N, C-alpha and C positions, 0 to 999 in steps of 0.2 A: 502492499498501502504506499509507503513512505517514497521507495524508488518512484512510482506511477506520476504521485504529488512533484518528486522532485523535476523528473520529466518535462512537466509543463513549463520549468521554468529555464531550460539551457534551446539550446540552437536544433532546430527541424531541419532533416531533410527529404523535403517536398517533391524529391524525385523515387520516392520510393512509398509505399501504401495504398488507400482507398483513394481517388482524388477529393471527394467530397470530401471524407473525413477529416483528411489533413489542411484543406482548405478552410472550415470549417476552425478547425480547432484554431490555424490562423489567424482567422479574419475576424473571428468575435471577441479575442482577448484587444483585437486591433478597431473594433466598432466601439469597443467602452472605453478603450484611449482617446478614440478621436474625440468621442463627446466629453472626457475628461480635458481636453486640449482645448476644445472650443469654448467648456464652460470658465476657461480663463478670460477670454473675451467677454465673454454674455455677463459673467457677473461683474466685471466693467459696467455693462452696459444697465444691467439691475440694479447697482448698488447707488451707480448715477443717476440715474433717470428716477430710483426712488426716496434717495437720501438728499440728492441736491437738486435739479433740477432741467425739465426738459432741454436745455438751451446744450448742460452739460449733456445729455446724452445723445445734443444734434453733434456735439464736438466729437463725439467719440465716433460716429458713423463717419463723420463729414474726414478724419484721419486714416480711417481705413485703408484707402485707395493709394495713399501716397505710403503708408507703411506697406504693402505689397510690391510697390514698387521698387521700393528702396532695399526688397528684401529678397529681390528678385533670386541674386545668387544663391540664395541659399538653394532655389531649387534647382538650381542650373547645376551645383556639383550635388544635389541631394540624389537627384536623376538621375547622374552618369554613377554615383559610388552605390548606388543601392542597386542597379542595373548590374553593374560588375561584380560587387561583392555574391550577388546572388550566382549568378555565371561561376565564377571563381569556386564559391563554395560546394555547386553542384559537380565541379569538375575534381574538387579536393587538391586544388593548387595554392598550397599555404605558402608560399613565397610570394606570388603575385595577388593575392590577396593582401597577403600584410601591406604590400605596397601600397596598393589601394588605399587602404584605412591611413597609412601615414600621410601620405600625399594630400588626404583630402583633409585631414586636420591641418594642415599649413594655409591650404589654401582659405578655408574658412578664418581665422585665425586673422590672414592679410583682410580677407572681405569683412570681415568685424569690425577690425580699427577705421577702415575703410570708410564704413558704413557712420559712423559716430562722426569722425572728424569732417564729412562732408555732409550729414544728414543736419545736426544740431545748428550751421547758421544758416542754412536754406531753407527750413521747416516753414520760416513765416514767408516769405517770397511766393514758394510752391501754394501754400494756402489762398492767400491773395489772386493766384493765378486759377483756381479751381472757381473764384468769385466770391469766398467769402470777402467782406468787408473789414479795416480795423475803424473800429466808431473812436477807439479811445478807452471805452469803457473795460474796465477788467475783466469783467466776466462778463464779456460777452462771445457769439460764439468764435471768432475768428483767436484772440485771445486763451481760450481752453480749450481749443484745440491746439495752438499752436506749443500751448503747457504741456500737453499727453503727449505730442509726437518727438518732442526734443528727449522726454524723459524714456520714451521708446528708442530711441536712438542712442541714448548712453546707454540704455539695456544689451543693447545689438549682440553683445557678444555670446551673452548667456542663450538665447533665443536660438542663436546660431548653431553654438553648440549643440546644443539641446536636438534641431531638427537632422544635423548630418550626424551627431549619435545614433538618433532612434533610426535614422535610414539602416546604417550600417547592421544595426541588431535585426532589423525587418529582411535585408540581403539575406541573413542567416536562417532566417525562417524562426526568429524568436519575437514573441508578443508579449507576452503574458508579463516578464520584469518591467519593462518600459510601463506598462498598462499598471501599475501597483507601482510606480515610481509617479507616474501622471496620475492615479488618484490621490495620494499623499501628500503633492506639493500642489494640487488642484485648491484641495483645503488649506493648506500653509495661505494659497494665494485669496482666497477669500475672507478666511482670517483679519491679515494682514490690509486688505482693503477696506472692510470696516473697521478698524482701529484706526488709520490712516485718516481715513473720512469723518470720522467723528470728532477725531484732533483739528479738523479745521482743514485740511490740506486740499479738500477739494479735488478735483479732476486729477491733481497729480498724484495723489494720494493714493489711486485708484493703478497710476501707471506705476506707480514704484514698487506697488506688491506685486502686481506681472512679471515687473523686472528682474527684481529678487527671488519670485516662484520661479523663473526660465534659468536663473544660474545654481541656484540649489537642483535640481531636475539635469542638468548637463555635469554637474559636478559627481553624484550619482552615475549616471551611464555613463562616463568614460574610466569610472571604477569597475565597472563591470566588465568593458568591454577590457582594461588591462587583464583581468583573471581570467582570459579565456586564453592562456597560452597555449595551448593544445591546436588550437586553431588557426588563431594570431601572434606575431610577434610585434611588439611598438619595441623597438629600442632604435638608436640613434642611427643606425645602416639603413631603417625601413621608416620612422617619422621627416622626413625631410623629401623637397620638392621635386619628384622624379618626371623630368620632362616628356619621359614619354607615358608613363602614366596619367601625366595632369593633362597631357595633349588628348590621352584617351577617356577620360573623363569629360571633358571637355568637348569631344567633337561626338557623345552620348547629351551630353546635358545642357549644351549652347544652345541648341532647337528647342526643348525646356522652358530653356531662360528666355530667350528671346519671344516664347508664347507667354509668359506673362508677363514679360517687359509690353509686350502689345495689350493683353487682358488690361494691366493694373494703366495704363497709359485712355485705353477707352473706356475703363470706369473712372478717369479721371476727368473724360469731358462727357460722359453721362453724368459724372458727379456735381458740375457745372449746371448742366440741365437743371436736375435736383434743386439746387442751391438756389434755381430762379424761380421754380414753382411757389408762386406768392396764393395765400389761399385769404379769404377776408373771412376774419376771428368772430368771436362772440362780440367783441366792443368796435366789432365795424372796421378794424384796420386791418390793412393786406400785409402780411408776416410770411417770412418762409418758412421759421422756427416750425410749427406747426406738418408741413409737410416733410422737413426734415427729420423730426422726431417718428414719425408714422414711419420713413423707409427706412431708420435705424432699427426699430422695433421687430419691422417684416424683414430684415436682412439677418438677426440674429436666430428668428424661430427657422428661416430658409437654410441659416448653416446646419442646424441641426437635423433639417430634412435631408440632407446631401449627402451627410456622412455614411448611410449604409453604403451608397454605390461607393462611393469612394476607398470605403474599407473593402468592399469586394472586389472592387478592382484594382485596390493595394498587392490581395489576398492573391489577385489571377496573373499581376506582374511578377510577384516572387514567386507562385509556380512554375509561371512558364519559365523565367529566366533559369532556374534551379533545372530543369528538366531538359530546356537548351542546352545548357553546359555538361547534363549527362548523357545528350544525344537521342534523349524519349519524346520524339516529338509526334507521337499518338496521343501521350498522356497532356502536350499542349492543347489539343482542340477539344479534349472534354476536361479539360478544364476552363476552358472560355463558356460552354454550353452550362458549365454551372456555376459561373459568373454571372452569364448573361440574366441567368433564370432568377436567381439570388438578387441582381440589378432591379430587375420589373419588378418581379414579386414585391420586393419591399417597397420601390417607387409609389403602383396603382395604392398599396393600403396608405402610406402617408398622403396621398393627390387627395384621398376621400375622408382623411382625419384631419388633416387643416384645414381642407374645403370648408368643413361644417364646425369644428374648432377652435378654430385660427385664430376669432377676436378674445374666447378666453384665454392663448395662449398671449397676446399679447398686452395685457394687461398685467402680467408680469413686471414688464416693463416704464410702465404709466402712472402716478398715483392718480387714479380717478380722483381724488377730493379736488385736484388744483382746473381751475378755467380751461376750457376747449380740450380736455382729458376725452373727450363723447368722440369729438368731431377728430382725432388723433386717431382713438379705435376706427373710426369709420372707414377713415381714408384706406387707412392698412390691411380693414377685410376687403378692401377692393381690388389692394393691388396681390393681396394675398389669394384672390381667387382668377387671378389672372396669370398668375407665376405658377400654381401650381402644375400648369402642364407643359413645364419644364421639365417634371420628374422622371415620368415616361421616357422621355426623348434622353435628358442626360441618360438614365440607364445604356440606354444604345453605346454614348458614345462612352461612358465609361468600362463596360463590358471589352468593345474592340480594342480600344488605346491601354486596358491593361497587357493586352498580351503584344500588342505592337511595341509599348515601352519597354518590356521584359526581352523584348528578341533583343533590345538596345538599339530601332527604327523610330528615332523620335524626329526626323524633318518632315515627313508629310503630317504629321499632327500639327506641328506649329502651321504651315502652309494652310491647313484646312483650319483654322483657329484665326488667324491671318485675313483668310476671306471672308467668313463669315462674321467677325470683328468690325476687322477695321473698313473692310469694303462696301458689307452691308448694313451692320447695325447700327453704329453710330450714325451714320448718316442718313439712314433710316426713323433711326429715334428722334432726330432735329427735327428734320420734316416731319413726322408725325405730331409732334411736341408744338413746334411754333407756328404752325396752321390753323392750332383752335385756339387760339388767345380770345378767350371772353369776360365778361363782367366778373363772373363768377373765379375764373384762373384766367389772372391779368399774364399771367405769365407762359400759357399753354396748359393743353387740358393732360397731365401725367400718365392716363393711360398709353400713350406711346410709348414710353421711355421701357413698360415691360410686355407689349405686345412687339415689339422689334428683337426683344431678348426671346420669344417664343421662336419666331418666326426664325431666325439666323441661328438659333441651337437645334432647331430640327434639319436649317441646310446644313450644320456642322456633322449630326449624329447620320445622313446620307452620305455626305463623304467616305466616313470615318468606316461603316458598313462595307462600302465598296473597295475601301481598300484592304480592309481585313479577309474578307472576300477570295481577293487576287492573291495570297498570299508572300507577296513579294518583300515582306517583313521577314521571312525564313533565310535571306540569306544576309543578315545584318548581326547577327552574331560575334561576340569579343571573343568565345571560346568555339572555334574548328571541330565537329564532329563529322566525323562521316558517317 
């Protein structure tokens, strides 16, 4: 019994055993872990929305696309490392596995220091570029968001190493230990956020709580990886910048990084639209705070709804990577069918739940005793009932991309995302919003922002499905097996 329990906390060879069993064993702890990770940001939103103000909630939401843009390097390195770790682990290649991990640690250190140095002075100018105005009032949306962003950039090292180290463990099929760490540090994050906000630190207190929790997570995961000496050797010879290994990591990861830059940039343009949606409040004054708060609350609920597909996609990616490394392509096909079924089943279930009870979920983020709270919830429900149709569409994208990413073929997905978001989604959103200005919505009807998302995600899903069926991704593996 003890040995069976102990095995849950070790690496997992996914090229052996029943595909459904090994994928569920990996993905369920990963799903719970992803929920805990998202709870970091959601706790910020709940605490600032309930304990401070709707403006504070809007500030957290307005800063999110900018964080995503700056932290894109973590996605770049993380994607490349996860794919290569899975394939080297599946092939049993300890030497290249160790070099890959060591190189990724050096790249992460360089990236996090750069983010702090560049991000802190640029936080204000970028927020202004999104349409937020500096009114000179200390507690306006601009100053609250700027404070939150600066502290987030200061804590970039902890967040960066946590993301990379958890990706390394996932590549080796280990998902339970990172789950335990996440659950513990999520509780730490909540406790610190409540404490700091109660002390009068405001939005800054919530940001400091998340930065500290991320740093603790990174330290624990690094200690765990150092103990895997029979699998990885972290010495002076391996913890260095190998040009060859860095080149391979970036070859796989850069397309994902570019994709995230494109997404983050498009979200900043869309955020500018969101910031320009003015709604007449109960006092007869046109304000953008109502819709920004509603959109932030909707985004937090939507983040949880996307987690199952993300977890099953990551399981499909690790499963594909390890089996490609082991030369077992027949199991890769079985893994895709399982991943697709799990993604689509949970997507349809969540669509029904949020369509019916989404408004009740939004009240978690809004103090219903304050003016305009009912208007915020009504706008949020209206947005939700459009966005839920993205869930089954994204199930197709996640299932296909899991296998394609696991093979190390990340370039096509980058192009599909670029076409869907930049060429179609952003222009479509602007046209649909700016052509519907009215007395009720002086900045335009917000529905177009979200219908454009549904349409363009559908286009991306179609392209991903066609490419997966083509089988061209099979030739992109790092480890070559006959």
